[in-house]
C-alpha positions as semicolon CSV with decimal commas, in nm:
position;residue;x (nm);y (nm);z (nm)
1;Q;-1,598;-1,289;-0,208
2;V;-1,667;-1,650;-0,297
3;H;-2,012;-1,804;-0,309
4;L;-2,046;-2,172;-0,232
5;V;-2,366;-2,360;-0,313
6;E;-2,409;-2,714;-0,188
7;S;-2,675;-2,953;-0,317
8;G;-2,765;-3,318;-0,337
9;G;-2,862;-3,395;0,019
10;G;-3,177;-3,575;0,123
11;L;-3,331;-3,854;0,322
12;V;-3,187;-4,200;0,264
13;Q;-3,204;-4,534;0,439
14;S;-2,905;-4,680;0,616
15;G;-2,679;-4,844;0,360
16;G;-2,790;-4,609;0,085
17;S;-2,597;-4,360;-0,124
18;L;-2,602;-3,991;-0,206
19;R;-2,388;-3,766;-0,421
20;L;-2,330;-3,412;-0,303
21;S;-2,220;-3,125;-0,524
22;C;-2,067;-2,791;-0,441
23;A;-2,042;-2,511;-0,693
24;A;-1,800;-2,227;-0,627
25;S;-1,817;-1,885;-0,785
26;R;-1,451;-1,799;-0,804
27;T;-1,214;-1,912;-1,077
28;I;-0,939;-1,941;-0,817
29;F;-1,116;-2,263;-0,722
30;S;-0,884;-2,464;-0,945
31;I;-0,571;-2,386;-0,741
32;V;-0,700;-2,432;-0,388
33;T;-0,758;-2,739;-0,177
34;M;-1,129;-2,793;-0,128
35;A;-1,297;-2,992;0,142
36;W;-1,627;-3,122;0,266
37;Y;-1,721;-3,058;0,627
38;R;-2,024;-3,162;0,824
39;Q;-2,205;-3,051;1,135
40;A;-2,445;-3,270;1,325
41;P;-2,695;-3,124;1,573
42;G;-2,521;-3,022;1,895
43;K;-2,176;-3,098;1,758
44;Q;-1,894;-2,894;1,614
45;R;-1,826;-2,880;1,243
46;E;-1,579;-3,148;1,138
47;L;-1,367;-3,219;0,835
48;V;-1,490;-3,509;0,623
49;A;-1,263;-3,515;0,319
50;L;-1,035;-3,292;0,118
51;I;-0,891;-3,280;-0,231
52;T;-0,592;-3,078;-0,345
53;S;-0,564;-2,891;-0,672
54;Q;-0,362;-3,187;-0,799
55;G;-0,629;-3,436;-0,703
56;T;-0,470;-3,583;-0,393
57;T;-0,738;-3,685;-0,146
58;N;-0,756;-3,740;0,226
59;Y;-1,042;-3,869;0,439
60;A;-1,147;-3,870;0,798
61;D;-1,123;-4,217;0,946
62;F;-1,498;-4,236;0,997
63;V;-1,567;-4,216;0,619
64;K;-1,268;-4,400;0,473
65;G;-1,375;-4,665;0,227
66;R;-1,729;-4,525;0,206
67;F;-1,698;-4,169;0,074
68;T;-1,515;-4,041;-0,233
69;I;-1,431;-3,678;-0,299
70;S;-1,366;-3,550;-0,651
71;R;-1,352;-3,223;-0,836
72;D;-1,412;-3,076;-1,180
73;N;-1,203;-2,760;-1,207
74;A;-1,360;-2,665;-1,539
75;K;-1,695;-2,644;-1,361
76;N;-1,562;-2,504;-1,031
77;T;-1,738;-2,795;-0,864
78;V;-1,642;-3,046;-0,599
79;Y;-1,836;-3,366;-0,532
80;L;-1,878;-3,610;-0,248
81;Q;-2,000;-3,958;-0,331
82;M;-2,132;-4,116;-0,014
83;N;-2,195;-4,489;-0,004
84;S;-2,290;-4,727;0,277
85;L;-2,441;-4,439;0,469
86;K;-2,493;-4,479;0,842
87;H;-2,729;-4,306;1,080
88;E;-2,433;-4,124;1,233
89;D;-2,362;-3,960;0,897
90;T;-2,672;-3,748;0,950
91;A;-2,560;-3,384;0,939
92;V;-2,554;-3,068;0,734
93;Y;-2,272;-3,095;0,482
94;Y;-2,072;-2,794;0,368
95;C;-1,786;-2,739;0,129
96;N;-1,511;-2,483;0,169
97;K;-1,143;-2,426;0,121
98;H;-0,896;-2,610;0,340
99;P;-0,717;-2,495;0,541
100;R;-0,834;-2,146;0,631
101;P;-1,190;-2,171;0,501
102;Y;-1,345;-1,870;0,332
103;D;-1,541;-1,655;0,577
104;S;-1,859;-1,699;0,374
105;W;-1,997;-2,050;0,409
106;G;-2,277;-2,180;0,192
107;Q;-2,614;-2,285;0,328
108;G;-2,508;-2,647;0,335
109;T;-2,712;-2,949;0,233
110;Q;-2,894;-3,168;0,482
111;V;-2,821;-3,541;0,480
112;T;-3,050;-3,755;0,690
113;V;-2,990;-4,128;0,720
114;S;-3,270;-4,331;0,871
115;S;-3,169;-4,634;1,072
């Protein structure tokens, strides 16, 4: 079973930046595609960005040009640099494998952007 621990969220003003981190417990981390997801109140969880084991990235249209996903396989950690944050980015952010996420999700990290 994998344990995922997200951190780095907080309260930030519109236009600000945050850097999220996700630490994974399993060494298999280095060969799987990892992703960041988010869930806003009353909405379904959605895919934000993903990064393959080779470092290829892909982003949802609503974060392109603002967010950057990266990974450090030696540390079993994936990051999400979020710039030019908007109020609509407010959500709980989670990391997990993509596709077919692990059954055990982390607690997530809350990002709140004040307008």
